[in-house]
C-alpha positions in Angstrom: -13.6 21.1 5.0 -12.7 23.3 2.0 -8.7 22.2 2.6 -9.9 18.4 2.6 -11.8 18.8 -0.7 -8.8 20.5 -2.3 -6.6 17.8 -1.1 -8.9 15.0 -2.4 -9.1 16.6 -5.7 -5.3 16.9 -5.7 -5.2 13.4 -5.0 -7.6 12.2 -7.5 -6.4 14.5 -10.4 -2.9 12.9 -11.2 -4.1 9.6 -12.3 -7.4 10.9 -14.3 -4.9 13.3 -16.0 -2.4 10.4 -16.9 -5.2 8.1 -18.2 -6.4 11.2 -20.6 -2.8 11.8 -21.6 -2.2 8.2 -22.5 -5.3 8.3 -24.7 -4.4 11.6 -26.4 -1.0 10.2 -27.3 -2.5 7.1 -28.9 -4.9 8.8 -30.7 -2.3 11.0 -32.2 -0.3 7.7 -33.0 -3.4 6.4 -34.5 -4.0 9.7 -36.7 -0.5 9.5 -38.3 -1.1 5.8 -39.2 -3.0 3.6 -41.5 -4.9 0.4 -40.9 -3.9 -2.7 -42.6 -6.1 -2.3 -45.6 -4.6 1.2 -46.3 -7.5 3.2 -44.6 -7.2 5.8 -42.0 -7.3 4.4 -38.6 -10.4 5.9 -36.2 -8.9 5.6 -32.7 -12.4 5.4 -31.2 -13.7 2.7 -33.4 -13.9 -0.8 -32.5 -12.0 -2.1 -35.3 -8.8 0.0 -34.4 -8.9 -1.8 -31.1 -9.2 -5.3 -32.5 -6.5 -7.8 -33.4 -6.5 -11.5 -34.2 -6.4 -12.6 -30.6 -9.3 -10.2 -29.8 -11.6 -12.4 -31.7 -10.9 -15.1 -29.4 -11.5 -13.3 -26.2 -14.8 -12.1 -27.8 -15.9 -15.6 -28.8 -15.3 -16.8 -25.2 -17.5 -13.8 -23.8 -20.1 -14.6 -26.4 -20.5 -18.4 -26.4 -17.6 -20.0 -24.2 -14.8 -22.3 -25.0 -14.6 -24.7 -28.0 -12.0 -27.1 -29.4 -12.2 -29.0 -32.8 -10.2 -30.5 -35.4 -9.7 -27.7 -37.9 -10.3 -30.0 -41.1 -13.8 -30.7 -39.7 -14.6 -27.1 -40.5 -12.1 -26.0 -42.9 -11.2 -28.8 -45.2 -8.2 -27.1 -46.7 -6.7 -26.2 -43.2 -3.7 -28.1 -41.7 -4.4 -31.1 -39.7 -4.3 -29.5 -36.3 -6.4 -28.5 -33.6 -8.7 -25.2 -33.8 -10.7 -23.4 -30.9 -10.3 -20.7 -28.2 -9.1 -22.6 -25.4 -5.5 -21.1 -25.7 -6.9 -17.9 -24.1 -7.8 -17.4 -20.6 -11.1 -16.5 -19.2 -10.6 -13.4 -16.8 -11.0 -10.8 -19.6 -13.7 -12.4 -21.6 -16.0 -13.1 -18.4 -15.5 -9.7 -17.2 -16.6 -8.3 -21.0 -19.6 -10.7 -20.5 -20.6 -9.2 -17.2 -20.5 -5.5 -18.9 -22.5 -6.7 -21.7 -25.3 -7.3 -19.2 -25.8 -3.6 -19.1 -26.9 -3.9 -23.0 -23.6 -2.7 -24.4 -22.3 -4.7 -27.4 -19.6 -7.2 -26.6 -17.0 -5.0 -28.5 -18.1 -1.9 -26.7 -17.9 -3.8 -23.4 -14.3 -4.9 -24.1 -13.3 -1.5 -24.9 -14.9 -0.2 -21.9 -13.3 -2.9 -19.6 -9.8 -2.1 -21.0 -10.3 1.5 -20.5 -11.6 1.4 -16.7 -8.8 -1.3 -16.1 -6.2 1.4 -17.3 -7.6 4.2 -15.2 -7.5 1.7 -12.2 -4.0 1.0 -13.1 -3.1 4.7 -12.8 -5.1 5.1 -9.5 -3.5 2.1 -7.8 0.0 3.2 -9.1 -0.4 6.5 -7.8 -1.6 5.3 -4.4 1.5 3.0 -4.3 3.7 6.0 -5.3 2.3 7.7 -2.0 -0.2 9.8 -3.8 1.9 13.0 -3.5 2.9 15.0 -6.7 6.7 15.5 -6.9 9.1 15.4 -9.8 9.6 12.0 -9.1 6.0 10.7 -9.1 5.1 13.0 -11.9 7.8 11.8 -14.2 7.0 8.3 -13.2 3.0 8.8 -14.1 4.5 10.4 -17.7 6.3 7.5 -18.3 3.4 5.2 -17.6 1.4 7.0 -20.3 3.8 6.0 -22.8 5.1 2.7 -21.2 6.7 0.1 -23.8 4.1 -2.1 -25.2 1.3 0.1 -23.5 -0.6 0.6 -26.9 -2.0 -2.7 -25.7 -3.4 -1.2 -22.6 -6.1 0.3 -25.2 -6.6 -2.8 -27.3 -9.2 -5.6 -26.8 -7.0 -7.6 -24.8 -6.5 -8.4 -21.0 -3.2 -6.6 -20.8 -4.7 -3.5 -18.9 -7.0 -5.6 -16.6 -4.1 -8.3 -15.9 -1.7 -5.6 -15.1 -4.2 -3.8 -12.9 -4.7 -7.1 -11.0 -0.9 -7.4 -10.5 -0.8 -3.7 -9.0 -3.8 -4.9 -6.6 -1.7 -7.8 -5.8 1.3 -5.6 -4.8 -1.2 -3.0 -2.9 -2.2 -6.3 -1.0 1.2 -7.3 0.2 1.8 -3.5 1.0 -1.0 -3.3 3.2 -0.3 -6.7 4.7 -3.6 -8.1 3.5 -3.2 -11.6 2.2 -7.0 -11.6 0.8 -6.4 -8.5 -1.3 -3.0 -9.9 -2.5 -4.6 -13.2 -3.3 -7.6 -11.7 -5.0 -5.2 -9.6 -7.3 -3.2 -12.5 -7.9 -6.2 -14.8 -8.9 -7.4 -12.2 -11.5 -4.0 -11.8 -13.0 -3.6 -15.6 -13.3 -7.1 -15.9 -14.9 -6.7 -13.2 -17.3 -3.2 -14.0 -18.7 -0.6 -16.9 -18.5 2.1 -14.5 -17.7 0.2 -13.4 -14.4 1.1 -16.7 -13.1 4.2 -14.7 -11.9 2.2 -13.3 -9.3 2.2 -17.0 -7.7 5.9 -17.0 -7.6 6.0 -13.4 -6.1 3.5 -14.2 -3.3 5.6 -17.3 -2.6 8.6 -15.4 -2.1 6.9 -12.6 -0.1 7.5 -14.4 3.0 11.1 -13.1 2.9 10.1 -9.6 2.3 6.5 -8.9 3.6 4.2 -9.7 6.5 6.9 -8.5 9.0 4.5 -7.9 11.7 3.7 -11.4 12.0 5.6 -14.4 13.4 7.2 -16.7 10.9 4.7 -19.3 11.0 2.0 -16.6 10.4 4.3 -15.3 7.7 4.5 -18.5 5.8 0.8 -19.4 6.2 0.0 -15.9 4.5 2.2 -16.3 1.7 1.4 -19.7 0.9 -2.2 -19.4 1.1 -2.4 -16.1 -1.0 -0.1 -17.7 -3.6 -2.6 -21.1 -3.6 -5.6 -18.9 -4.1 -3.6 -16.8 -6.9 -2.9 -20.3 -8.6 -6.8 -21.3 -8.5 -7.0 -18.8 -11.4 -5.4 -21.6 -13.7 -7.8 -24.2 -12.2 -10.8 -22.0 -12.9 -9.7 -21.5 -16.5 -9.3 -25.2 -16.8 -12.7 -26.1 -15.2 -14.3 -23.9 -17.8 -12.4 -25.3 -20.6 -13.3 -28.7 -19.2 -17.1 -28.1 -19.0 -16.9 -27.0 -22.7 -14.6 -29.5 -24.2 -14.8 -32.4 -21.7 -10.7 -32.4 -21.7 -8.8 -31.1 -18.7 -5.6 -30.7 -20.9 -7.6 -28.6 -23.5 -5.2 -25.7 -23.3 -2.1 -27.8 -23.6 -3.3 -29.8 -26.6 -4.1 -26.5 -28.5 -0.9 -25.1 -27.4 1.2 -28.0 -28.7 -0.9 -28.8 -31.6 -1.3 -25.2 -33.3 1.4 -23.2 -31.8 4.1 -25.7 -30.8 4.3 -24.1 -27.0 3.9 -25.7 -23.8 7.3 -26.8 -23.1 10.3 -24.6 -21.6 12.6 -23.0 -24.3 16.1 -21.8 -24.0 15.7 -18.2 -23.4 18.5 -16.5 -25.2 17.6 -18.6 -28.5 13.9 -17.3 -28.2 15.0 -13.9 -27.7 16.9 -14.3 -31.0 13.9 -15.6 -32.8 11.6 -13.0 -31.4 14.2 -10.1 -32.5 14.2 -11.7 -35.9 10.7 -12.4 -36.5 9.7 -11.3 -40.0 6.7 -9.1 -39.1 7.8 -6.6 -42.0 7.3 -9.5 -44.6 4.2 -11.2 -43.1 1.9 -8.4 -42.5 2.9 -5.2 -44.6 -0.3 -3.2 -44.9 -1.8 -2.3 -48.3 -1.2 1.0 -50.3 1.2 3.9 -49.9 2.4 4.1 -46.5 2.7 7.3 -44.1 6.3 7.8 -43.0 5.8 6.6 -39.5 4.4 3.5 -40.5 6.6 2.7 -43.1 9.7 3.1 -40.6 7.9 1.1 -37.8 7.4 -2.4 -39.6 10.5 -3.4 -37.6 9.7 -1.3 -34.4 9.8 -4.7 -32.2 13.5 -4.7 -32.6 14.4 -1.4 -30.8 11.3 -2.5 -28.4 13.4 -5.5 -27.2 16.4 -3.4 -26.6 14.2 -0.8 -24.7 12.3 -3.6 -22.7 15.8 -5.0 -21.8 17.2 -1.5 -20.9 14.2 -1.0 -18.5 14.8 -4.2 -16.5 18.3 -3.7 -16.2 17.5 0.0 -14.7 14.9 -1.6 -12.3 17.3 -3.9 -11.3 20.2 -1.4 -10.8 18.0 1.0 -8.9 17.0 -1.8 -6.5 20.6 -2.6 -6.0 21.6 0.9 -5.4 18.8 1.2 -2.8 19.9 -1.7 -1.0 23.6 -0.8 -1.0 22.7 2.8 0.3 19.7 1.9 2.5 20.2 -1.6 3.1 16.5 -2.4 2.5 13.8 -2.1 -0.1 10.2 -1.2 0.7 7.8 -4.1 0.6 6.2 -3.0 -2.6 9.5 -2.4 -4.3 10.6 -6.0 -3.6 7.3 -7.2 -4.9 7.7 -5.0 -8.2 11.4 -6.1 -8.8 10.2 -9.9 -8.6 7.5 -9.3 -11.1 9.4 -7.2 -13.3 12.2 -9.5 -13.8 9.8 -12.6 -14.1 7.4 -11.0 -16.6 10.5 -9.9 -18.7 11.7 -13.7 -18.7 8.6 -15.5 -19.0 7.6 -15.1 -22.6 11.2 -16.3 -23.6 10.7 -19.4 -21.6 7.6 -20.3 -23.0 8.6 -19.4 -26.3 6.2 -16.6 -27.4 8.0 -15.0 -30.3 5.1 -13.3 -31.6 3.5 -11.6 -28.3 6.3 -11.1 -25.9 6.1 -7.2 -26.7 2.7 -7.2 -25.2 3.4 -9.7 -22.4 6.4 -7.1 -21.6 3.7 -4.4 -21.3 3.0 -5.9 -17.6 6.2 -4.6 -16.5 4.3 -1.5 -15.9 4.6 -2.6 -12.3 8.4 -1.7 -12.4 7.2 2.0 -12.3 7.6 1.7 -8.5 11.2 1.6 -8.8 11.4 4.1 -11.5 10.2 6.8 -8.8 13.6 6.2 -7.2 15.6 7.0 -10.3 17.3 10.4 -10.6 15.7 12.8 -13.0 19.0 12.2 -15.2 17.6 8.8 -16.0 13.8 9.6 -15.7 13.8 12.1 -18.3 15.9 10.3 -21.1 13.8 7.1 -20.3 10.5 9.2 -20.9 11.8 10.5 -24.2 13.1 7.0 -25.3 9.5 5.4 -24.4 7.7 8.3 -26.1 9.6 7.9 -29.4 9.1 4.1 -29.0 5.6 4.3 -28.4 4.7 6.0 -31.7 6.7 3.5 -33.5 5.1 0.3 -32.0 1.8 2.1 -31.8 2.0 2.7 -35.7 3.0 -1.0 -36.0 0.0 -2.0 -34.0 -2.5 0.3 -35.7 -1.0 -0.9 -39.0 -2.2 -4.5 -38.2 1.4 -5.6 -38.3 1.3 -6.7 -34.7 -1.2 -9.4 -33.5 
């Protein structure tokens, strides 16, 4: 009995420690940064977690969806559509549910985010085998400073959507199409990039469900993908109820953000790299050294994200050559990581790719297979970049 309790504590402790370290590092970043108005950053305040899109998520949680012509309310505004139908409902609805406990919407949003981050580390730890080794320990450490991971603490659906993707992978690993479908549904309902789960589940017929005959494998892959895709239908149904239009999301994206069509990815990468954040959102007053040197941190962030995808792909290739196989969860993580990296450039998300890419956290399942000579430099690079992008976030330069 005593040994069982020790094993249980040992199993639960690493993800909890990782979550605490992730918050400690983010608090340190905030402590050496300034907010957009030049004031000190209070990491545990609601304002430090709130950015432009956060207001839309909170408005959905409080009062639901709306869409209107901007000039009907703001006479001097451009003649385009306004509203909050460009944001998906998974995260706002969870915030609304949490607020039923009596918490404010702001606090509920932070609680959901931090609970999701803790859940991410817990599911990742289970997928890693729940055994503390140099490989799994360094993998968790990289997860605490994962590229773009500052958004795991913000009032955004990034942590919730990433947790859902990990649950989807866990379902595929366990051979549970219901768990995989549920994770995929939530991932899709939280964030458009979560739609990559649908593609992964369709492809899972080639690498998962191996105990079943081919007709059953096809059925499980197809059914789980179909249920996951219903996350989009749920989002559009809520928008239709509020606006009377099934195409509300597409109309607002095209009108106000010029998105909705496929874009040439390499051109979009160049636009994302050259985006003038420094000139658009420079904080007021004298700037700390870290903030002053972080105003273009999105550029090394793109290089780091690209390197991460290449390392994940190379690791998978080496394992295929040496072992002639990948584990089920590794196939799922590989497909999702590559798809998440490509998705924002295909959609033209020049101002949000850095937080979309944070969901490549699922690729950590292949990081555990990397040599320590790769893991340690990767940890150092991620740590340095985390401070710079984090300062960029707390200064209000990122949206």
